[in-house]
C-alpha positions in Angstrom: 5.3 1.4 32.8 6.8 0.1 36.0 6.2 3.5 37.8 7.7 5.6 35.0 5.6 8.8 34.9 7.8 10.8 32.5 5.6 12.4 29.8 8.2 11.5 27.1 7.6 7.8 27.9 3.8 8.0 27.8 1.8 6.1 25.2 -0.2 9.1 23.9 -1.7 7.7 20.7 -3.0 4.3 20.0 -5.7 3.5 17.4 -7.0 0.5 15.5 -9.4 0.6 12.6 -10.3 -0.2 9.0 -10.0 1.7 5.7 -11.1 1.2 2.1 -8.1 0.7 -0.2 -8.5 1.3 -3.9 -6.3 -0.3 -6.6 -5.9 1.6 -9.9 -3.6 3.0 -12.4 -2.1 6.5 -12.0 -3.8 7.7 -15.3 -6.7 6.8 -17.5 -10.1 5.8 -16.1 -11.9 2.9 -14.6 -13.9 1.8 -17.6 -15.1 -1.7 -17.0 -12.6 -2.1 -14.1 -13.5 -4.4 -11.2 -11.8 -5.2 -8.0 -12.6 -7.1 -4.8 -10.4 -5.3 -2.3 -10.8 -6.5 1.2 -11.1 -4.0 3.9 -7.7 -2.7 4.9 -6.8 -2.7 8.6 -4.4 -0.6 10.5 -2.9 -0.1 14.0 -1.5 3.3 14.8 0.9 3.6 17.7 2.3 7.1 18.1 3.4 8.1 14.7 3.9 4.5 13.3 1.1 3.0 11.2 0.9 -0.7 10.6 -1.3 -1.6 7.6 -2.6 -4.7 6.0 -4.3 -4.9 2.5 -5.6 -7.8 0.5 -7.3 -7.6 -2.9 -8.2 -9.3 -6.1 -8.5 -7.8 -9.6 -11.6 -9.0 -11.4 -11.4 -6.8 -14.5 -8.4 -4.5 -15.6 -10.7 -1.9 -17.1 -9.1 1.2 -18.7 -6.5 2.3 -16.2 -3.0 3.2 -17.5 0.2 4.6 -16.0 1.7 3.0 -12.9 0.0 0.7 -10.4 -1.1 2.2 -7.1 -3.2 1.6 -4.0 -4.8 4.7 -2.5 -6.8 5.3 0.6 -4.3 4.7 3.4 -5.7 5.9 6.7 -3.0 8.5 7.3 -0.6 10.4 5.0 3.0 9.1 5.1 5.6 11.6 6.4 8.3 10.1 4.3 8.7 7.5 1.5 8.9 4.0 3.1 9.0 0.4 2.0 6.0 -2.0 2.5 6.3 -5.8 2.4 4.5 -7.2 -0.7 3.8 -10.9 -0.5 2.0 -11.6 -3.8 1.0 -10.2 -7.1 1.0 -12.3 -10.2 2.3 -10.4 -13.2 3.2 -11.2 -16.8 6.6 -9.5 -16.7 7.8 -8.6 -13.2 10.2 -11.0 -11.5 8.9 -11.9 -8.0 12.3 -11.4 -6.5 12.6 -7.8 -7.8 9.5 -6.0 -6.8 8.3 -4.2 -3.7 5.8 -1.5 -2.7 6.4 1.9 -1.1 4.3 4.5 0.6 4.8 7.8 -1.1 5.7 10.8 1.2 2.8 13.3 1.9 0.2 11.0 0.3 -2.1 8.2 1.2 -0.8 6.1 -1.7 1.2 2.9 -2.1 3.1 2.5 -5.4 4.8 -0.7 -6.7 8.5 -0.7 -7.7 10.6 -3.1 -9.7 14.0 -3.5 -11.3 17.4 -4.7 -10.1 17.7 -1.5 -7.9 13.9 -1.1 -7.5 14.4 2.0 -9.5 11.2 2.0 -11.7 7.5 1.9 -11.2 5.4 -1.2 -12.0 3.1 -0.3 -14.9 -0.6 -1.0 -14.4 -0.5 -3.0 -17.6 1.8 -5.5 -15.9 -1.0 -6.7 -13.7 -3.4 -9.3 -15.0 -7.1 -10.1 -14.4 -7.0 -12.5 -11.4 -4.0 -10.8 -9.7 -4.1 -11.0 -6.0 -2.5 -8.3 -3.9 -1.4 -9.1 -0.3 0.7 -6.5 1.5 1.5 -5.4 4.9 4.0 -3.0 6.5 4.7 0.0 8.6 5.2 3.7 7.8 5.5 6.9 9.6 2.9 9.6 9.7 3.3 13.2 11.0 
C-alpha cells in the first residue's frame, strides 16, 4: 500500500466463502429434529474470520445438553465472543445472553447469566426459534 513493500505489511491471506452450520444439543440425538439453517458465510483476512449465521428451528427433536452451532469454517485459536442478535427462548433474558466460539473447535456455544457464566441449555430453545449471529474470531 502506498509503495510499502515490507513483507510484514503484506496482505497474505484473504478468502470468502460459505459453510454449513448445524444447530444441535451437546448430547442426545436428533430424533425428529428439524432445522432450516441458512448457509453460513465467512470472510477470512489473515488470521481473523468474520462469520454470519442465520437459522430457524422447525422441530426440537431429542437433543439435550447445551445448545451449540457446529461447522465453522476454521477452528478458533481462542475462546471469543460472537454477537447474537436473536433467539426466542422460554427462560433466557434477552439482555443476558451471548454466543462464544470455543477454542480449538469449530463450535459456537450460547452463554447466559448475570456474568454470562453458564451455558444455555438446548431445552431453553423452542420450536420456531430463529438464530441470527455474526462476529469475528481468530484462527491459527
